[in-house]
LOBAMI-936070 format. One line per field, with one value per residue (C-alpha): y, x, z; residue number from 1. Coordinates in nm, 2 decimals, padded with zeros to 4 digits. Layout:
N
py <- [Y/...]
px <- [X/...]
pz <- [Z/...]
nr <- [NUM/...]
This chain:
408
py <- [00.00/00.33/00.63/00.90/01.14/00.88/00.90/00.59/00.64/00.40/00.42/00.24/00.37/00.23/00.25/00.56/00.38/00.36/00.57/00.43/00.10/00.10/00.00/00.30/00.54/00.40/00.44/00.80/00.88/00.72/00.93/01.25/01.17/01.12/01.46/01.63/01.85/01.89/01.54/01.35/01.05/00.82/00.45/00.38/00.08/00.05/-00.17/-00.10/-00.21/-00.32/-00.37/-00.68/-00.50/-00.39/-00.42/-00.68/-00.95/-00.74/-00.67/-01.02/-01.23/-01.09/-01.22/-01.57/-01.57/-01.65/-01.64/-01.48/-01.65/-01.59/-01.80/-01.80/-01.75/-01.65/-01.27/-01.15/-00.98/-01.31/-01.15/-01.38/-01.40/-01.61/-01.92/-01.91/-01.68/-01.44/-01.53/-01.30/-01.36/-01.29/-01.26/-01.48/-01.60/-01.93/-02.10/-02.45/-02.57/-02.44/-02.54/-02.19/-01.97/-01.61/-01.47/-01.11/-01.12/-00.78/-00.92/-01.18/-01.00/-00.64/-00.31/-00.24/-00.52/-00.37/-00.04/00.21/00.22/-00.16/-00.17/-00.34/-00.61/-00.75/-00.90/-00.98/-01.30/-01.43/-01.74/-01.66/-01.66/-02.01/-02.12/-01.99/-02.17/-02.49/-02.45/-02.47/-02.73/-02.96/-02.68/-02.67/-02.30/-02.04/-01.67/-01.48/-01.10/-00.93/-00.58/-00.37/-00.63/-00.55/-00.82/-00.85/-01.22/-01.33/-01.56/-01.79/-01.78/-01.88/-02.17/-02.29/-02.29/-02.52/-02.76/-02.63/-02.73/-02.46/-02.58/-02.32/-02.29/-02.52/-02.80/-02.80/-02.75/-02.42/-02.49/-02.15/-01.89/-01.76/-01.38/-01.16/-01.06/-01.43/-01.50/-01.52/-01.82/-02.03/-02.31/-02.52/-02.52/-02.81/-02.70/-03.05/-03.07/-02.72/-02.80/-03.13/-02.99/-02.72/-02.92/-02.99/-02.64/-02.38/-02.09/-01.77/-01.47/-01.11/-00.84/-00.52/-00.45/-00.60/-00.57/-00.86/-00.98/-00.83/-00.53/-00.16/-00.22/-00.51/-00.53/-00.42/-00.11/00.01/-00.09/-00.15/00.22/00.21/-00.07/00.08/00.32/00.50/00.42/00.69/00.47/00.16/00.03/-00.12/-00.29/-00.50/-00.63/-00.69/-00.89/-01.11/-01.19/-01.27/-01.52/-01.68/-01.71/-01.86/-02.12/-02.21/-02.24/-02.48/-02.70/-02.68/-02.61/-02.60/-02.27/-02.10/-01.82/-01.78/-01.46/-01.30/-01.33/-01.02/-00.99/-01.19/-00.87/-00.81/-00.79/-00.80/-01.09/-01.30/-01.33/-01.52/-01.79/-01.83/-01.86/-02.14/-02.31/-02.27/-02.02/-01.85/-01.47/-01.21/-00.83/-00.76/-00.48/-00.69/-00.99/-00.78/-00.57/-00.89/-01.03/-00.72/-00.66/-00.32/-00.19/-00.27/-00.09/00.21/00.22/00.23/00.49/00.87/00.96/00.77/00.82/00.68/00.78/00.70/00.84/01.04/01.14/01.19/01.07/00.71/00.72/00.69/00.39/00.11/00.21/00.18/00.55/00.58/00.26/00.40/00.72/00.53/00.31/00.62/00.79/00.48/00.46/00.82/00.89/01.19/01.52/01.65/01.39/01.34/01.10/01.28/01.13/01.25/01.16/01.20/01.21/01.27/01.46/01.59/01.61/01.63/01.82/01.71/01.94/01.91/01.66/01.82/01.51/01.48/01.67/01.62/01.68/01.70/01.58/01.69/01.99/02.11/01.80/01.89/01.60/01.71/01.62/01.26/01.27/00.90/00.77/00.57/00.71/01.03/00.86/00.69/01.02/01.17/00.87/00.78/01.12/01.12/01.10/00.85/01.05/01.37/01.22/01.03/01.35/01.55/01.30/01.33/01.71/01.74/01.50/01.66/02.00/01.88/02.05/01.75/01.97/02.20]
px <- [00.00/00.15/00.15/-00.11/00.15/00.34/00.29/00.27/00.46/00.42/00.67/00.55/00.73/00.77/01.11/01.24/01.28/01.65/01.75/01.66/01.52/01.21/01.44/01.67/01.38/01.25/01.59/01.61/01.27/01.36/01.68/01.48/01.23/01.51/01.65/01.32/01.28/00.90/00.84/00.99/00.78/00.72/00.73/00.83/00.71/00.89/00.74/00.91/00.67/00.67/00.38/00.55/00.80/01.16/01.27/01.02/01.27/01.43/01.08/00.94/01.23/01.23/00.88/00.97/01.31/01.46/01.83/01.97/02.19/02.30/02.23/02.43/02.17/02.17/02.19/01.84/02.00/02.16/02.49/02.78/03.09/03.35/03.19/02.89/02.61/02.70/02.59/02.49/02.48/02.13/02.00/01.72/01.60/01.50/01.40/01.53/01.31/00.99/01.09/01.01/01.19/01.14/01.23/01.21/01.18/01.34/01.67/01.68/01.53/01.48/01.56/01.83/02.04/02.06/02.24/01.99/02.13/02.08/01.72/01.52/01.25/01.28/01.61/01.56/01.43/01.28/01.49/01.69/01.36/01.29/01.64/01.58/01.25/01.42/01.67/01.38/01.17/01.17/01.05/00.69/00.63/00.80/00.70/00.76/00.72/00.65/00.75/01.03/01.10/01.31/01.12/00.80/00.83/00.52/00.74/00.83/01.20/01.10/00.89/01.18/01.42/01.16/01.16/00.90/00.98/00.95/00.95/01.06/00.96/01.26/01.09/01.37/01.33/01.50/01.81/01.83/01.58/01.35/01.35/01.05/01.21/01.19/00.83/00.69/00.93/00.75/00.55/00.46/00.50/00.48/00.45/00.41/00.76/00.73/00.38/00.49/00.81/00.61/00.29/00.39/00.51/00.27/00.36/00.26/00.27/00.26/00.16/-00.03/-00.12/-00.45/-00.37/-00.44/-00.18/-00.32/-00.53/-00.53/-00.45/-00.21/00.15/00.29/00.09/00.08/00.42/00.62/00.73/00.89/01.13/01.29/01.59/01.42/01.05/00.95/01.11/00.91/00.58/00.42/00.15/00.44/00.51/00.13/00.11/00.41/00.24/-00.09/00.11/00.25/-00.10/-00.23/00.04/-00.01/-00.39/-00.33/-00.10/-00.29/-00.66/-00.72/-00.54/-00.76/-00.88/-00.58/-00.46/-00.80/-00.72/-00.63/-00.26/-00.14/00.01/00.22/00.60/00.59/00.35/00.52/00.19/00.06/00.33/00.28/-00.09/-00.02/00.16/-00.15/00.02/-00.18/-00.20/-00.23/-00.21/00.14/00.02/-00.27/-00.05/00.20/-00.06/-00.23/00.11/00.19/-00.17/-00.13/-00.48/-00.46/-00.13/-00.27/-00.57/-00.35/-00.10/-00.12/00.15/00.21/00.49/00.49/00.67/00.78/01.02/00.76/00.41/00.19/-00.14/-00.02/00.01/-00.36/-00.38/-00.31/00.04/00.15/00.12/-00.24/-00.34/-00.19/-00.38/-00.71/-00.64/-00.56/-00.88/-01.08/-00.93/-00.96/-01.10/-01.32/-01.21/-01.06/-00.79/-00.70/-00.42/-00.14/-00.01/00.32/00.40/00.77/00.84/01.16/00.95/00.60/00.40/00.05/-00.07/-00.32/-00.61/-00.89/-00.72/-00.64/-00.46/-00.21/00.12/00.31/00.68/00.92/01.26/01.45/01.26/01.57/01.58/01.57/01.40/01.53/01.88/01.82/01.68/01.76/01.51/01.23/00.94/00.85/00.84/01.18/01.32/01.25/01.35/01.68/01.83/01.74/02.07/02.06/02.28/02.11/01.76/01.86/01.99/01.69/01.45/01.63/01.63/01.26/01.14/01.36/01.19/00.83/00.63/00.43/00.24/00.09]
pz <- [00.00/-00.11/00.12/00.04/-00.10/-00.30/-00.68/-00.89/-01.21/-01.51/-01.79/-02.11/-02.42/-02.77/-02.93/-03.11/-03.45/-03.56/-03.26/-02.91/-02.80/-02.58/-02.29/-02.35/-02.37/-02.04/-01.88/-02.00/-01.86/-01.53/-01.51/-01.58/-01.31/-01.05/-01.14/-01.12/-00.81/-00.83/-00.71/-00.42/-00.32/-00.61/-00.72/-01.08/-01.28/-01.61/-01.89/-02.23/-02.50/-02.86/-03.11/-03.25/-03.47/-03.41/-03.05/-02.96/-02.88/-02.61/-02.46/-02.48/-02.37/-02.01/-01.96/-02.05/-01.87/-02.21/-02.29/-02.60/-02.85/-03.20/-03.51/-03.84/-04.11/-04.48/-04.55/-04.67/-04.97/-05.08/-05.14/-05.23/-05.02/-05.19/-05.33/-05.10/-05.00/-04.72/-04.36/-04.08/-03.71/-03.58/-03.22/-03.11/-02.76/-02.61/-02.29/-02.30/-02.01/-02.16/-02.51/-02.62/-02.88/-02.96/-03.31/-03.41/-03.79/-03.83/-03.69/-03.97/-04.27/-04.16/-04.33/-04.08/-04.21/-04.56/-04.64/-04.78/-05.14/-05.16/-05.03/-05.30/-05.21/-05.56/-05.44/-05.07/-04.90/-04.58/-04.61/-04.29/-04.09/-04.21/-04.11/-03.76/-03.73/-03.86/-03.57/-03.32/-03.50/-03.20/-02.96/-02.84/-02.92/-03.13/-03.10/-03.42/-03.43/-03.76/-03.86/-04.01/-04.29/-04.60/-04.80/-05.01/-05.10/-04.91/-04.70/-04.98/-04.88/-04.53/-04.67/-04.89/-04.59/-04.42/-04.71/-04.96/-05.31/-05.58/-05.94/-06.20/-06.57/-06.66/-06.46/-06.21/-05.83/-05.73/-05.53/-05.38/-05.25/-05.52/-05.51/-05.60/-05.93/-06.04/-05.92/-06.27/-06.33/-06.07/-06.22/-05.91/-05.53/-05.29/-04.93/-04.78/-04.62/-04.46/-04.33/-04.18/-04.03/-03.84/-03.76/-03.40/-03.32/-03.17/-03.40/-03.22/-03.46/-03.32/-03.57/-03.53/-03.89/-04.02/-04.39/-04.62/-04.87/-05.19/-05.30/-05.23/-04.87/-04.94/-04.85/-05.19/-05.23/-04.87/-04.73/-05.05/-05.08/-04.73/-04.84/-05.16/-05.17/-05.47/-05.44/-05.69/-05.97/-05.88/-06.03/-05.72/-05.92/-06.05/-05.70/-05.65/-05.97/-05.88/-05.55/-05.73/-05.94/-05.63/-05.47/-05.80/-05.81/-05.44/-05.50/-05.79/-05.58/-05.25/-05.30/-04.93/-04.91/-05.17/-04.93/-04.70/-04.87/-04.77/-04.40/-04.20/-04.11/-04.41/-04.55/-04.24/-04.30/-04.68/-04.68/-04.42/-04.25/-04.55/-04.54/-04.16/-04.21/-04.46/-04.17/-03.95/-03.72/-03.44/-03.49/-03.22/-03.19/-03.07/-02.84/-02.70/-02.64/-02.44/-02.27/-02.14/-02.04/-01.84/-01.70/-01.86/-01.81/-01.44/-01.41/-01.59/-01.37/-01.06/-01.18/-01.14/-01.39/-01.71/-01.97/-02.32/-02.64/-03.00/-03.26/-03.46/-03.34/-03.64/-03.79/-03.79/-03.41/-03.39/-03.63/-03.38/-03.28/-02.92/-02.83/-02.97/-02.78/-02.46/-02.50/-02.54/-02.23/-02.02/-02.14/-02.05/-01.71/-01.61/-01.25/-01.18/-01.32/-00.99/-01.00/-01.36/-01.45/-01.63/-01.96/-02.10/-02.46/-02.56/-02.94/-03.13/-03.38/-03.35/-03.67/-03.52/-03.21/-02.96/-02.88/-02.62/-02.39/-02.05/-01.92/-02.21/-02.25/-02.57/-02.56/-02.85/-02.76/-03.07/-03.21/-03.41/-03.63/-04.00/-04.17/-04.51/-04.42/-04.51/-04.86/-04.92/-04.66/-04.82/-04.63/-04.45/-04.11/-04.18/-04.31/-03.97/-03.76/-03.93/-03.84/-03.47/-03.30/-03.01/-02.77/-02.84/-02.79/-02.48/-02.32/-02.44/-02.29/-01.96/-01.98/-02.08/-01.80/-01.54/-01.60/-01.58/-01.31/-01.18/-00.94/-01.22]
nr <- [1/2/3/4/5/6/7/8/9/10/11/12/13/14/15/16/17/18/19/20/21/22/23/24/25/26/27/28/29/30/31/32/33/34/35/36/37/38/39/40/41/42/43/44/45/46/47/48/49/50/51/52/53/54/55/56/57/58/59/60/61/62/63/64/65/66/67/68/69/70/71/72/73/74/75/76/77/78/79/80/81/82/83/84/85/86/87/88/89/90/91/92/93/94/95/96/97/98/99/100/101/102/103/104/105/106/107/108/109/110/111/112/113/114/115/116/117/118/119/120/121/122/123/124/125/126/127/128/129/130/131/132/133/134/135/136/137/138/139/140/141/142/143/144/145/146/147/148/149/150/151/152/153/154/155/156/157/158/159/160/161/162/163/164/165/166/167/168/169/170/171/172/173/174/175/176/177/178/179/180/181/182/183/184/185/186/187/188/189/190/191/192/193/194/195/196/197/198/199/200/201/202/203/204/205/206/207/208/209/210/211/212/213/214/215/216/217/218/219/220/221/222/223/224/225/226/227/228/229/230/231/232/233/234/235/236/237/238/239/240/241/242/243/244/245/246/247/248/249/250/251/252/253/254/255/256/257/258/259/260/261/262/263/264/265/266/267/268/269/270/271/272/273/274/275/276/277/278/279/280/281/282/283/284/285/286/287/288/289/290/291/292/293/294/295/296/297/298/299/300/301/302/303/304/305/306/307/308/309/310/311/312/313/314/315/316/317/318/319/320/321/322/323/324/325/326/327/328/329/330/331/332/333/334/335/336/337/338/339/340/341/342/343/344/345/346/347/348/349/350/351/352/353/354/355/356/357/358/359/360/361/362/363/364/365/366/367/368/369/370/371/372/373/374/375/376/377/378/379/380/381/382/383/384/385/386/387/388/389/390/391/392/393/394/395/396/397/398/399/400/401/402/403/404/405/406/407/408]
């Protein structure tokens, strides 16, 4: 039981993309609170969050007492190194006793693994994710988080790594991952080996986008532009048509999967959701999964001061992203007007203001950032996020929080 004058402070930030992890943001906020002279008696609860995308491994592993390790997997760009394809060392987590593995797809086939000038989903693959799943094929459960991918191959590479056979137009089985650029060469696909290999694994997929694989809101047309170095030169209907061809071939080979591409979340991570749906994975909202794990609503209800944050606060923040979800939960758990909870939102860059919410304070940590200094970024959000300097933003978060008047 807290003393009557003790404030309960809850810190639940997202990461600042390409800048600070959720854990680092949480540490900076905590440091700022400790330097703040307007509050003396407080108890801090820190719960760094993730919506299933980048940074999710770090957040989830603690809850399962999982240890991290590194796996040597194929580079998603399929670059050659000597006489073989280049390998990368990717971090995953596991709990041997529980037979549980945690895989963040962005660490195996994410944009951050590929230098901006080489970002081109026509030539990237999800094969390394399949290699990681293969490594844990004897485990009871594998949690896979989707987001931040550099790929648009609908998970075909992952399926190949798990044993799927892809027959090309020369009637030969492909002996290496088939890239999107070669999808029209695909003549037949046999998924039997991949399905059998994963049939005893509880595949738990965390993704917070609801997009289907194809169509106006499909992965190619919605998320494709974020993955190219020069998106203005790309015909994204070409990507769409290549995925339509893949779906057609899979339907012909496996009629039971005729409607899988119509499921929500199949467009997540460049269509990785589609391939995982073919393997009968169980899909969850990344935010909801973690919120339930942390009993987040209960913690919000019992806190007087709440901090959250993200790299860029804009219109998309309201579209299922962590900050928007936190805002809604705080609103739902507000006490009578005379004792409003206070919600502080920290953002590296603010592109949208908040009006008419007396309990919310929006703080920009790096207002001097010039988003035009990174002309090579592939999207407006990335253009902002990629130039947020980690040290500058960490210090700015500390400074902003240390100057808040909690008694106002």
